[in-house]
C-alpha positions as CSV (number, residue, x, y, z in Angstrom):
1,M,0.0,0.0,0.0
2,S,1.1,3.5,-0.7
3,I,-0.5,6.9,-0.2
4,D,1.1,9.7,-2.3
5,R,1.6,13.3,-1.2
6,R,-1.8,14.1,-2.7
7,G,-3.4,12.0,0.0
8,F,-5.1,9.4,-2.2
9,V,-4.4,5.7,-2.3
10,K,-2.6,4.2,-5.3
11,G,-3.1,1.0,-7.2
12,A,-4.2,-2.4,-5.9
13,A,-3.9,-1.4,-2.3
14,A,-6.6,1.2,-2.6
15,S,-9.5,-0.8,-1.3
16,A,-7.7,-2.0,1.8
17,A,-6.3,1.4,2.7
18,L,-9.2,3.8,2.3
19,T,-10.1,3.6,6.0
20,L,-6.5,4.4,6.9
21,A,-6.9,7.6,4.8
22,G,-9.6,8.8,7.1
23,I,-12.7,7.6,5.2
24,S,-15.6,6.0,6.9
25,A,-19.2,5.0,6.4
26,V,-21.5,7.2,8.5
27,G,-25.0,6.3,7.2
28,C,-27.5,4.1,8.9
29,A,-26.3,1.2,6.8
30,P,-23.2,-0.9,7.3
31,S,-20.6,-1.0,4.5
32,S,-22.0,-4.4,3.4
33,G,-24.8,-2.5,1.8
34,G,-27.3,-1.6,4.5
35,D,-29.9,-3.4,6.6
36,S,-31.3,-5.3,3.6
37,A,-30.1,-8.8,3.2
38,V,-27.5,-9.3,0.5
39,D,-28.8,-11.4,-2.4
40,T,-25.9,-13.8,-2.7
41,S,-27.4,-15.2,-5.9
42,I,-26.3,-12.2,-7.9
43,N,-23.2,-12.7,-10.0
44,G,-21.9,-11.3,-13.2
45,T,-20.6,-8.1,-14.9
46,F,-22.9,-5.2,-15.6
47,E,-22.5,-1.8,-17.2
48,G,-23.9,1.6,-16.6
49,V,-23.6,5.1,-18.0
50,G,-23.4,8.5,-16.3
51,V,-22.7,12.0,-17.5
52,G,-19.4,13.7,-16.5
53,M,-18.0,17.1,-17.3
54,Q,-17.0,16.2,-20.9
55,G,-19.6,13.6,-21.8
56,D,-20.7,10.1,-21.0
57,I,-18.8,7.9,-18.5
58,K,-19.3,4.1,-18.9
59,V,-18.4,1.8,-16.1
60,S,-18.3,-2.0,-15.8
61,M,-19.3,-3.4,-12.4
62,K,-18.4,-6.9,-11.3
63,V,-20.7,-8.5,-8.7
64,E,-19.9,-11.7,-6.8
65,N,-22.3,-13.3,-4.4
66,G,-24.3,-10.0,-4.2
67,S,-21.3,-7.8,-3.4
68,I,-19.5,-5.3,-5.7
69,T,-16.0,-6.6,-6.2
70,A,-14.8,-4.3,-9.0
71,V,-15.8,-1.1,-10.7
72,D,-13.8,-0.3,-13.9
73,I,-14.0,2.8,-16.2
74,V,-14.8,1.4,-19.6
75,E,-15.2,4.7,-21.5
76,S,-14.6,8.3,-20.5
77,K,-14.3,11.6,-22.3
78,E,-13.0,13.3,-19.1
79,T,-9.7,15.2,-19.3
80,P,-7.4,12.6,-17.9
81,H,-5.0,14.9,-16.0
82,V,-7.9,16.8,-14.4
83,A,-10.1,13.8,-13.5
84,E,-7.3,11.2,-12.7
85,V,-8.0,11.2,-9.0
86,A,-11.7,10.9,-9.4
87,L,-11.4,8.1,-12.0
88,E,-9.2,6.1,-9.6
89,R,-10.6,7.0,-6.2
90,I,-14.4,6.9,-6.7
91,P,-14.5,3.3,-8.1
92,A,-12.2,2.1,-5.3
93,Q,-14.4,3.7,-2.6
94,I,-17.6,2.2,-4.1
95,V,-16.0,-1.3,-3.8
96,E,-14.5,-0.8,-0.4
97,H,-17.6,0.5,1.2
98,Q,-20.4,-1.0,-1.0
99,S,-21.7,2.6,-1.3
100,L,-23.0,4.7,-4.1
101,S,-22.7,7.9,-2.0
102,V,-19.0,8.7,-1.5
103,D,-17.2,12.0,-1.2
104,T,-16.7,13.8,-4.5
105,V,-13.2,14.8,-5.5
106,T,-12.3,18.5,-5.3
107,G,-12.0,20.0,-8.8
108,A,-13.7,16.9,-10.4
109,T,-17.2,17.1,-8.9
110,L,-19.1,16.4,-12.1
111,C,-16.8,13.5,-13.0
112,S,-17.3,12.1,-9.5
113,M,-21.0,12.3,-9.8
114,G,-20.9,10.8,-13.3
115,I,-19.1,7.8,-12.0
116,M,-21.5,7.2,-9.2
117,T,-24.5,7.6,-11.5
118,A,-23.0,5.1,-13.9
119,A,-22.3,2.7,-11.0
120,A,-25.9,3.1,-9.8
121,E,-27.2,2.2,-13.3
122,A,-25.0,-0.9,-13.3
123,A,-26.1,-1.9,-9.8
124,E,-29.7,-1.5,-10.9
125,A,-29.0,-3.7,-13.9
126,A,-27.5,-6.3,-11.6
127,G,-30.6,-6.3,-9.4
128,L,-28.8,-4.9,-6.3
129,D,-30.6,-2.8,-3.7
130,V,-29.6,0.6,-5.1
131,S,-31.5,2.5,-2.4
132,S,-29.6,0.8,0.3
133,L,-26.3,1.4,-1.5
134,K,-27.1,5.1,-1.8
135,E,-28.2,5.4,1.9
136,N,-24.8,4.0,2.9
137,V,-23.1,7.5,2.9
138,V,-19.4,7.5,3.1
139,T,-17.5,10.6,4.1
140,S,-14.0,11.5,5.1
141,Q,-13.0,11.8,8.7
142,P,-10.5,14.4,9.9
143,G,-7.2,13.4,11.4
144,P,-5.4,15.1,14.4
145,D,-4.5,18.8,13.9
146,E,-1.1,19.2,12.2
147,E,1.5,22.0,12.3
148,W,4.1,22.5,9.5
149,D,7.1,24.8,9.3
150,A,8.6,26.5,6.2
151,D,10.5,29.5,5.1
152,V,8.1,30.3,2.3
153,L,4.5,29.0,1.8
154,V,3.0,29.2,-1.7
155,V,-0.8,28.8,-2.0
156,G,-1.8,27.5,-5.4
157,G,-0.3,24.8,-7.7
158,G,-0.7,26.6,-11.1
159,G,2.0,28.4,-13.1
160,A,2.3,31.3,-10.7
161,G,2.6,29.1,-7.7
162,W,5.2,26.7,-9.2
163,S,7.3,29.6,-10.6
164,A,7.2,31.3,-7.2
165,A,8.0,28.0,-5.3
166,I,10.9,27.1,-7.7
167,T,12.4,30.6,-7.6
168,A,12.2,30.8,-3.8
169,A,13.7,27.3,-3.4
170,Q,16.5,28.1,-5.8
171,T,17.6,30.8,-3.4
172,G,18.0,28.1,-0.7
173,A,14.6,28.7,1.1
174,K,12.6,25.8,2.5
175,V,9.4,26.0,0.5
176,T,6.0,24.4,0.9
177,L,3.3,24.6,-1.8
178,I,-0.4,23.7,-1.1
179,E,-3.1,23.2,-3.7
180,K,-6.8,23.1,-3.0
181,G,-7.6,20.8,-5.9
182,S,-7.0,17.1,-6.2
183,V,-4.4,17.6,-8.9
184,F,-1.8,20.2,-9.5
185,G,-2.0,22.7,-12.4
186,G,-5.1,24.8,-12.1
187,N,-5.9,26.8,-15.1
188,T,-2.3,26.7,-16.2
189,M,-2.7,23.0,-17.0
190,M,-5.9,23.8,-19.0
191,A,-4.6,26.9,-20.8
192,G,-3.1,27.0,-24.3
193,A,0.6,27.4,-24.9
194,A,0.4,31.2,-25.7
195,F,3.1,33.4,-24.2
196,N,3.6,37.0,-25.3
197,A,7.1,38.5,-25.2
198,V,9.0,41.0,-27.1
199,D,11.6,39.0,-29.0
200,D,13.9,40.8,-31.5
201,D,15.7,37.7,-32.7
202,A,12.4,36.0,-33.5
203,Q,11.0,39.1,-35.2
204,N,14.1,39.2,-37.4
205,L,13.1,35.9,-38.8
206,M,9.7,37.2,-39.8
207,I,8.5,39.6,-42.6
208,L,6.4,42.6,-41.8
209,S,3.1,42.5,-43.7
210,A,1.5,45.5,-45.4
211,A,-1.4,45.4,-42.9
212,Q,1.1,45.5,-39.9
213,K,2.9,48.4,-41.4
214,A,-0.4,50.2,-41.8
215,T,-1.0,49.7,-38.1
216,L,2.4,51.1,-37.2
217,D,1.8,54.1,-39.5
218,G,-1.4,54.7,-37.6
219,Y,0.4,54.7,-34.3
220,L,2.9,57.2,-35.7
221,A,0.1,59.5,-36.7
222,L,-1.5,59.5,-33.2
223,D,-1.7,62.9,-31.6
224,P,-1.3,62.9,-27.8
225,A,-3.8,65.7,-27.7
226,D,-6.5,63.3,-29.1
227,E,-9.1,63.1,-26.4
228,S,-9.9,59.5,-27.3
229,L,-6.5,58.5,-25.9
230,H,-7.6,59.6,-22.4
231,F,-4.2,61.1,-21.5
232,A,-6.0,63.8,-19.6
233,D,-7.1,61.1,-17.1
234,F,-4.0,58.9,-17.5
235,P,-1.1,61.2,-18.3
236,E,1.5,58.6,-17.4
237,W,0.7,56.7,-20.6
238,E,1.6,59.5,-22.9
239,E,5.3,58.7,-22.5
240,V,4.7,55.2,-23.7
241,L,3.1,56.5,-26.9
242,L,6.0,58.9,-27.5
243,E,8.5,56.0,-26.8
244,L,6.6,53.8,-29.3
245,Q,6.6,56.5,-32.0
246,S,10.4,56.9,-31.5
247,D,10.8,53.1,-31.8
248,I,8.8,53.0,-35.0
249,S,10.7,55.9,-36.6
250,A,14.1,54.3,-35.7
251,F,12.9,51.0,-37.2
252,Y,11.9,52.6,-40.4
253,A,15.2,54.5,-40.6
254,E,17.2,51.3,-40.0
255,H,15.3,49.4,-42.7
256,A,15.0,52.2,-45.3
257,G,14.8,50.8,-48.8
258,K,13.3,47.5,-47.7
259,T,9.8,46.4,-48.8
260,V,6.9,45.2,-46.6
261,G,5.9,41.7,-47.4
262,V,9.3,41.0,-49.0
263,D,12.4,41.8,-46.9
264,M,11.4,44.1,-44.1
265,P,11.7,42.2,-40.9
266,G,9.1,41.9,-38.1
267,F,8.8,44.6,-35.5
268,D,8.2,44.7,-31.7
269,T,9.3,46.7,-28.8
270,V,8.5,47.0,-25.1
271,A,6.7,50.2,-25.8
272,L,4.5,48.5,-28.4
273,H,3.6,45.7,-26.0
274,M,2.8,48.2,-23.3
275,W,0.7,50.2,-25.8
276,H,-1.3,47.2,-26.6
277,I,-1.8,46.5,-22.9
278,Y,-3.0,50.1,-22.5
279,V,-5.4,50.3,-25.4
280,G,-6.4,46.7,-25.0
281,G,-7.3,47.2,-21.3
282,L,-8.7,50.8,-21.4
283,R,-12.4,50.3,-20.9
284,Q,-15.4,52.3,-19.8
285,M,-17.6,50.9,-17.1
286,Q,-21.4,51.1,-17.2
287,D,-21.3,54.1,-14.8
288,G,-19.1,56.1,-17.2
289,T,-15.8,55.6,-15.3
290,W,-12.7,54.2,-17.0
291,I,-10.3,51.5,-15.9
292,V,-6.7,51.4,-17.0
293,S,-3.6,49.2,-16.5
294,N,-1.1,50.1,-13.8
295,I,1.8,51.4,-15.9
296,D,4.5,50.1,-13.5
297,L,3.0,46.6,-13.6
298,A,2.6,46.7,-17.4
299,R,6.2,47.8,-17.9
300,T,7.4,45.1,-15.5
301,L,5.6,42.5,-17.5
302,A,6.7,43.8,-21.0
303,E,10.3,44.2,-20.0
304,N,10.7,40.9,-18.2
305,A,8.6,38.5,-20.2
306,L,11.3,37.2,-22.5
307,G,13.7,36.7,-19.6
308,T,10.9,34.8,-17.8
309,F,10.5,32.6,-20.9
310,T,14.1,31.7,-21.1
311,W,14.0,30.8,-17.4
312,M,11.0,28.6,-18.1
313,D,13.0,26.9,-20.8
314,D,15.7,26.2,-18.2
315,Q,13.0,24.4,-16.1
316,G,12.3,22.0,-18.9
317,L,9.2,23.7,-20.4
318,E,10.6,23.5,-24.0
319,C,10.1,27.1,-24.9
320,V,10.4,28.3,-28.5
321,Y,12.0,31.7,-28.8
322,G,14.7,33.7,-30.6
323,D,16.4,31.9,-33.4
324,K,14.6,28.7,-32.4
325,A,11.3,30.3,-33.6
326,T,12.1,29.4,-37.2
327,E,8.4,29.3,-38.2
328,G,7.9,32.8,-36.7
329,L,5.6,34.0,-33.9
330,Y,1.9,33.9,-34.1
331,T,-1.1,35.8,-32.7
332,V,-3.3,34.0,-30.3
333,L,-6.9,35.2,-30.1
334,G,-7.0,38.7,-28.7
335,A,-3.3,39.3,-28.6
336,M,-3.3,42.3,-31.0
337,W,0.2,41.5,-32.5
338,P,2.3,38.5,-33.6
339,R,4.4,38.2,-30.5
340,T,3.0,35.0,-29.2
341,H,5.4,32.2,-28.4
342,T,4.7,28.5,-27.7
343,F,6.0,26.0,-25.2
344,L,5.1,22.7,-23.5
345,A,1.3,22.3,-23.0
346,G,-1.1,20.5,-20.8
347,K,-0.1,18.0,-18.1
348,P,3.5,17.7,-19.3
349,R,3.9,21.4,-18.5
350,I,2.9,20.8,-14.9
351,D,5.0,17.6,-14.7
352,A,8.0,19.6,-15.8
353,L,7.4,22.2,-13.2
354,R,6.9,19.6,-10.5
355,A,10.1,17.9,-11.5
356,A,12.0,21.3,-11.3
357,A,10.4,21.9,-7.9
358,D,11.2,18.5,-6.6
359,A,14.8,18.9,-7.7
360,C,15.2,22.0,-5.4
361,G,13.4,20.5,-2.5
362,V,9.9,22.0,-2.7
363,E,7.3,20.1,-0.6
364,S,3.9,20.1,-2.3
365,Y,0.5,18.8,-1.3
366,T,-2.9,18.7,-3.1
367,E,-6.3,18.7,-1.4
368,T,-5.1,21.2,1.1
369,A,-6.9,24.6,1.0
370,G,-5.7,27.8,2.5
371,K,-8.4,29.2,4.8
372,E,-6.9,32.1,6.9
373,I,-3.8,34.2,6.7
374,L,-2.0,34.5,10.1
375,V,-0.6,37.9,11.1
376,E,1.4,38.8,14.2
377,G,2.6,42.3,14.9
378,G,1.6,43.4,11.4
379,K,3.6,40.7,9.7
380,V,2.2,37.6,7.9
381,V,3.6,34.6,9.7
382,G,1.7,31.7,8.2
383,M,-1.7,30.3,7.3
384,K,-4.4,28.0,8.5
385,A,-5.3,25.3,6.0
386,L,-7.8,22.5,5.7
387,K,-7.3,19.1,4.1
388,A,-10.0,17.5,2.1
389,D,-10.7,15.1,4.9
390,G,-11.3,17.9,7.3
391,T,-7.9,17.8,9.0
392,N,-6.8,21.2,10.3
393,V,-3.2,22.3,9.4
394,T,-1.4,25.4,10.7
395,I,1.6,26.4,8.6
396,H,4.2,28.6,10.2
397,V,6.5,30.6,7.9
398,A,9.8,32.3,8.7
399,K,9.9,34.5,5.7
400,G,6.8,35.0,3.5
401,V,3.5,33.7,2.0
402,V,2.8,33.9,-1.7
403,L,-0.8,33.9,-2.8
404,A,-1.1,32.2,-6.3
405,C,-4.5,30.6,-6.0
406,G,-6.2,32.1,-9.1
407,G,-9.2,34.2,-9.7
408,Y,-12.9,33.6,-9.4
409,C,-14.4,32.7,-12.8
410,A,-15.6,29.4,-11.3
411,N,-17.7,31.5,-8.9
412,P,-20.1,33.3,-11.3
413,A,-22.1,34.7,-8.4
414,M,-19.0,36.5,-7.2
415,V,-18.3,37.8,-10.8
416,K,-21.9,39.0,-11.0
417,K,-21.8,40.6,-7.6
418,Y,-18.9,43.0,-8.6
419,D,-19.6,43.3,-12.3
420,A,-19.9,46.8,-13.7
421,Y,-19.1,46.0,-17.3
422,W,-21.2,43.2,-18.8
423,G,-24.6,43.8,-17.2
424,D,-27.3,41.4,-18.4
425,D,-24.8,39.4,-20.4
426,L,-23.7,37.8,-17.1
427,S,-25.7,35.7,-14.6
428,D,-25.0,33.7,-11.5
429,T,-24.9,30.6,-13.7
430,T,-22.8,31.8,-16.6
431,L,-20.5,29.0,-17.8
432,T,-16.8,29.1,-17.4
433,T,-13.6,27.8,-19.0
434,N,-12.1,27.4,-15.5
435,L,-11.5,24.5,-13.2
436,G,-14.1,24.5,-10.4
437,T,-11.5,25.4,-7.8
438,N,-11.1,29.0,-9.0
439,E,-13.6,30.6,-6.5
440,G,-11.7,33.7,-5.3
441,D,-10.5,32.2,-1.9
442,G,-7.2,34.0,-1.9
443,I,-8.8,37.4,-2.6
444,V,-11.2,37.0,0.3
445,M,-8.4,35.8,2.6
446,A,-6.3,38.8,1.7
447,Q,-9.2,41.2,2.2
448,D,-9.7,39.8,5.6
449,I,-6.3,41.1,6.7
450,G,-6.7,44.5,5.1
451,A,-5.4,44.0,1.5
452,A,-6.7,46.4,-1.1
453,V,-8.4,45.1,-4.2
454,V,-8.7,46.6,-7.7
455,G,-10.6,45.8,-10.9
456,L,-13.1,43.4,-9.4
457,E,-15.8,45.1,-11.5
458,V,-14.7,43.4,-14.8
459,A,-14.1,39.9,-15.9
460,Q,-13.0,38.6,-19.3
461,M,-15.2,36.3,-21.3
462,M,-13.6,33.9,-23.7
463,P,-15.7,34.2,-26.9
464,S,-14.6,30.9,-28.5
465,S,-16.0,28.5,-25.9
466,S,-18.2,25.4,-26.2
467,P,-21.8,26.5,-26.2
468,T,-22.8,23.5,-24.0
469,K,-19.8,23.2,-21.6
470,G,-18.2,26.7,-21.5
471,T,-14.8,25.1,-22.0
472,M,-12.2,25.8,-24.6
473,T,-12.8,22.4,-26.1
474,D,-14.8,20.7,-28.8
475,G,-14.0,23.2,-31.6
476,V,-11.5,23.7,-34.4
477,W,-9.7,27.0,-35.2
478,G,-6.2,28.4,-36.0
479,D,-4.3,31.6,-35.6
480,A,-6.4,34.7,-34.9
481,S,-5.1,36.3,-38.2
482,E,-6.6,33.3,-40.1
483,Q,-9.9,32.9,-38.4
484,I,-13.2,33.7,-40.1
485,W,-16.1,34.2,-37.7
486,I,-19.7,34.0,-39.1
487,D,-23.2,34.3,-37.7
488,G,-26.0,31.8,-38.1
489,E,-26.6,32.9,-41.7
490,G,-22.9,32.5,-42.7
491,R,-21.9,36.2,-42.7
492,R,-18.9,37.8,-40.9
493,F,-19.9,40.0,-38.1
494,V,-16.7,41.2,-36.4
495,D,-12.9,41.8,-36.7
496,E,-11.6,38.5,-35.6
497,Y,-8.3,40.1,-34.6
498,A,-9.9,42.3,-32.1
499,E,-9.7,42.1,-28.3
500,R,-11.6,39.4,-26.5
501,D,-14.2,41.6,-24.9
502,V,-14.9,43.2,-28.3
503,L,-15.4,39.8,-29.8
504,A,-17.5,38.5,-26.9
505,K,-19.8,41.5,-27.0
506,A,-20.3,41.3,-30.7
507,S,-21.1,37.5,-30.5
508,L,-23.5,37.9,-27.6
509,K,-25.7,40.1,-29.7
510,L,-26.4,37.2,-32.1
511,E,-29.2,34.7,-31.7
512,D,-28.6,32.7,-28.4
513,G,-25.2,34.3,-28.4
514,I,-23.9,31.6,-30.7
515,F,-21.5,32.2,-33.6
516,Y,-19.4,29.9,-35.8
517,I,-15.7,29.6,-36.7
518,L,-14.9,28.5,-40.3
519,Y,-11.7,26.5,-40.5
520,A,-10.1,25.2,-43.7
521,G,-6.6,24.2,-42.5
522,V,-3.4,26.0,-41.3
523,A,-2.1,28.7,-43.6
524,D,1.1,28.0,-45.6
525,E,4.0,30.3,-45.9
526,N,2.0,32.5,-48.3
527,G,-0.9,32.8,-45.9
528,V,-3.1,30.4,-47.9
529,V,-5.1,27.4,-46.5
530,H,-5.7,24.3,-48.6
531,G,-8.2,22.3,-46.7
532,A,-8.6,20.4,-43.5
533,E,-8.3,16.6,-43.5
534,L,-11.2,14.8,-41.7
535,E,-8.8,12.2,-40.4
536,G,-6.2,14.8,-39.6
537,T,-5.5,16.7,-36.4
538,A,-6.2,20.4,-36.2
539,P,-4.4,22.7,-33.7
540,T,-7.3,22.0,-31.3
541,G,-7.8,18.3,-31.7
542,S,-9.0,15.5,-33.9
543,I,-11.5,16.7,-36.4
544,K,-13.1,13.3,-36.9
545,D,-13.7,12.8,-33.2
546,L,-15.4,16.2,-33.0
547,V,-17.6,15.4,-36.0
548,D,-18.5,12.0,-34.6
549,S,-19.4,13.5,-31.2
550,K,-21.6,16.1,-33.0
551,Q,-19.5,19.1,-31.9
552,V,-18.6,20.4,-35.3
553,W,-19.6,20.0,-39.0
554,Y,-17.4,18.9,-41.9
555,G,-17.8,18.9,-45.6
556,E,-15.4,18.4,-48.5
557,T,-17.4,21.0,-50.4
558,L,-19.3,24.0,-49.2
559,A,-22.5,22.2,-50.3
560,E,-21.6,19.2,-48.2
561,L,-20.8,21.5,-45.3
562,C,-24.2,23.2,-45.5
563,S,-25.9,19.8,-45.7
564,A,-24.1,18.6,-42.6
565,S,-25.1,21.7,-40.7
566,A,-28.7,20.7,-41.1
567,E,-28.2,18.4,-38.1
568,P,-27.5,20.2,-34.7
569,A,-24.0,20.3,-33.3
570,A,-23.2,21.4,-29.7
571,G,-26.8,22.3,-29.4
572,A,-26.7,24.8,-32.4
573,K,-28.4,24.7,-35.7
574,P,-27.5,27.5,-38.2
575,S,-29.1,28.4,-41.5
576,F,-26.1,28.5,-43.8
577,T,-26.4,28.4,-47.5
578,E,-23.7,27.5,-49.9
579,E,-24.1,30.8,-51.7
580,T,-23.7,32.9,-48.6
581,L,-20.7,31.0,-47.3
582,R,-19.0,31.2,-50.7
583,G,-19.7,34.9,-50.9
584,T,-18.3,35.4,-47.4
585,I,-15.1,33.5,-48.1
586,E,-14.6,35.2,-51.5
587,A,-14.9,38.6,-49.8
588,Y,-12.4,37.6,-47.1
589,N,-10.0,36.4,-49.8
590,R,-10.2,39.8,-51.5
591,Y,-9.3,41.5,-48.3
592,F,-6.4,39.2,-47.9
593,D,-5.2,40.0,-51.4
594,Q,-5.4,43.7,-50.9
595,Q,-4.3,43.4,-47.2
596,K,-7.2,45.6,-46.2
597,D,-10.4,44.6,-44.6
598,D,-13.1,46.9,-46.0
599,D,-15.8,45.5,-43.7
600,F,-14.3,45.3,-40.2
601,G,-10.8,46.7,-40.4
602,K,-9.0,43.5,-39.5
603,E,-5.4,44.6,-38.9
604,V,-3.5,41.4,-39.7
605,I,-5.1,39.2,-42.4
606,S,-4.1,35.7,-43.2
607,G,-5.8,32.5,-44.1
608,R,-6.8,33.0,-47.8
609,V,-9.1,30.0,-48.5
610,D,-8.4,28.2,-51.7
611,I,-12.1,27.2,-52.3
612,D,-11.6,25.7,-55.8
613,G,-8.5,23.7,-54.7
614,I,-10.2,22.4,-51.6
615,E,-13.4,21.4,-53.4
616,S,-11.5,19.6,-56.2
617,T,-9.2,17.7,-53.8
618,P,-10.5,14.5,-52.3
619,G,-9.8,14.1,-48.6
620,V,-9.8,17.7,-47.6
621,G,-12.6,20.1,-46.7
622,F,-14.1,22.7,-44.4
623,V,-15.0,22.7,-40.7
624,V,-17.4,24.9,-38.9
625,S,-17.4,25.0,-35.0
626,P,-20.3,26.5,-33.0
627,R,-19.1,28.8,-30.2
628,R,-20.4,30.9,-27.4
629,A,-18.7,33.2,-24.8
630,S,-18.1,32.0,-21.3
631,L,-16.3,33.4,-18.3
632,H,-12.5,33.0,-18.7
633,H,-10.3,35.4,-16.6
634,T,-10.9,37.8,-13.8
635,M,-9.0,41.0,-14.2
636,G,-9.5,42.1,-10.6
637,G,-7.8,41.0,-7.5
638,V,-5.5,42.1,-4.7
639,V,-3.3,45.2,-5.3
640,I,0.4,44.5,-5.8
641,D,3.4,46.6,-6.6
642,S,6.0,45.8,-9.2
643,E,7.8,43.7,-6.5
644,A,4.7,41.6,-6.2
645,R,4.1,42.8,-2.6
646,V,0.5,42.9,-1.5
647,L,-0.6,46.5,-0.6
648,D,-3.2,47.6,2.0
649,G,-5.8,50.3,1.5
650,S,-3.2,53.0,2.2
651,G,-0.8,51.7,-0.5
652,V,1.6,50.2,2.1
653,A,3.0,46.8,1.6
654,I,1.7,44.1,4.0
655,E,4.9,42.6,5.4
656,G,5.5,39.0,4.4
657,L,2.6,38.8,1.9
658,F,3.2,38.5,-1.9
659,A,0.9,37.6,-4.7
660,A,1.1,36.6,-8.4
661,G,-1.2,35.5,-11.2
662,E,-4.9,35.8,-11.5
663,V,-5.4,36.5,-7.7
664,T,-4.0,39.9,-8.4
665,G,-5.4,42.9,-10.2
666,G,-4.2,46.1,-11.9
667,I,-2.2,44.6,-14.8
668,H,-4.8,43.9,-17.4
669,A,-7.4,46.6,-16.5
670,G,-10.7,46.0,-18.4
671,N,-9.5,43.4,-20.9
672,R,-6.5,41.0,-20.9
673,L,-4.7,40.5,-24.1
674,G,-4.6,36.9,-25.3
675,G,-1.2,35.5,-24.5
676,N,-0.5,37.9,-21.6
677,A,-1.9,35.7,-18.8
678,I,0.9,33.0,-19.0
679,A,3.5,35.8,-19.3
680,D,1.9,37.5,-16.3
681,I,1.7,34.4,-14.0
682,F,5.3,33.2,-14.6
683,T,6.9,36.7,-14.6
684,F,5.2,37.8,-11.3
685,G,5.5,34.3,-9.9
686,Q,9.2,34.6,-10.1
687,I,9.2,38.1,-8.7
688,A,6.9,37.0,-5.8
689,G,9.1,33.9,-5.1
690,R,12.3,36.0,-4.9
691,G,10.5,38.6,-2.7
692,A,9.1,36.0,-0.3
693,A,12.5,34.2,0.1
694,S,14.2,37.4,1.0
695,A,11.4,38.8,3.3
């Protein structure tokens, strides 16, 4: 038998060891299944189906002499690295305690319930006493109170938390990291691999397009006296515009005689990144007030992002930058410029971080939630925490605490409570892309000891989410510059290169808030797409799997595509016609050819669709994915300075308390640029870790 640091039982020893882990039956029925006599004549293997987060979960239940002896997962669409604990623990507990009412797993509640529902269906098929099995309620029992000691405590096991923990430990500090969920990773594990950073070496490998130069020319022409720039209210940002204009002029002088689209290299500077943070986040609230990024935090992010990225590469995250970015940089949705880098994605990303943390001695625990920040004499000295089984833990720190426990998009009621931007587009039940653990705990704990907050009145919605799940799954799309967004009739309705809130607001005006992304493959070196293979893999997953699960439509011709869309996908049923789709694509192709979008002003245009070539080539075609906006990122949180110190209401740093990532506010203002979140959490995670280790 072995119990890992996450607190759950591994492998074949699971059944025998669950009671040692603090789990007991507390219902009126014994673990054999209740007061009803067991029908020992029941033998065999039976199946049942339940619904999890990502779809159906099928289980196989083996019954011997009326007792459940095995529950196996036969089929599951759950994200393995999110649901791994539930997929292992729930079946083991059902067998151990002959119960269909066991504790759900933190962060995988829907999966847990889906397994129990499937098991109940299998038990019913077997003829077992399902009511008695459900009445046999099993719940965890707390162990004795515990006390831990560390130099630095990091709260949260996502990117910000791991970067803080690793950085602090690399200075020699004794570091403990706790995570509320049953697995490490948080939203960092679920996020794409988009990292924005100013990277001159990578830009030199690229060619500046005519559309990009037109954008830069527009920046050169901006007049600081223009009221729409709001420098009267935010004068500190004028210097950034002047710096940017100087950068552009110097770039043009350096490359005089070169031609856009031919031999003029790509362009980016810290000032341009900052300018995009400013204009991308400058937003007016419903009461007429404006919200803007903190210039010091914005500069800290823009100046340090590339250095952060190279540090991440040193930690095994396989970062692509500089002269390694031979295929160039790209533009993730809402990024506003091709400065987006890529690196290791998904669970391997978290595995690499854990390995780096283990190598420098970080102690880490899941299913341990921070509950109260401890303060003595005005200094943060530790935290009270609670294990999933109810065990109380007091963690004493000699140096500092880093809050890195995420935002609150999984708490739509909290988002709605503070909202001053979206209005009726939000409700207490709005879907989210986030894991269920992002409920704002860290923000509330910090407020309880006097921390100031900023920006809670606005959250970001991810426009391209699943209409039925809210997740960034079950769809197919490419680079923002290549995307074509259409309404239910097949017509474009927005500049696909715009900021995410602009995209979300435009889409929410459509019927049921649903729009559609047209995908025809990844653009070649000339910006042309030549079709998507049904059996192939798009940047977001297997096309055939999505077609088979009725999440998207596919057709080798536009006529076939329209015919396929007559059947609902992801709960949506548009009214496309071949004529309308063809006209929409042909218009987009004209804008690509002239590098000017006459309809919506898309600044960077790629993805010319070779309609004739696709329709005449067997095995390739078009994909359309239905999408709807859901909650994605909370811009507000605790106030920090550029050293990641948490500030109180008077602007004074709270001694010993640091924060990084989505638990903080002030960086992104009213709208976060796509690709800035990962850059933010790792950059400020490092800063917070260094600060806490030296507190």
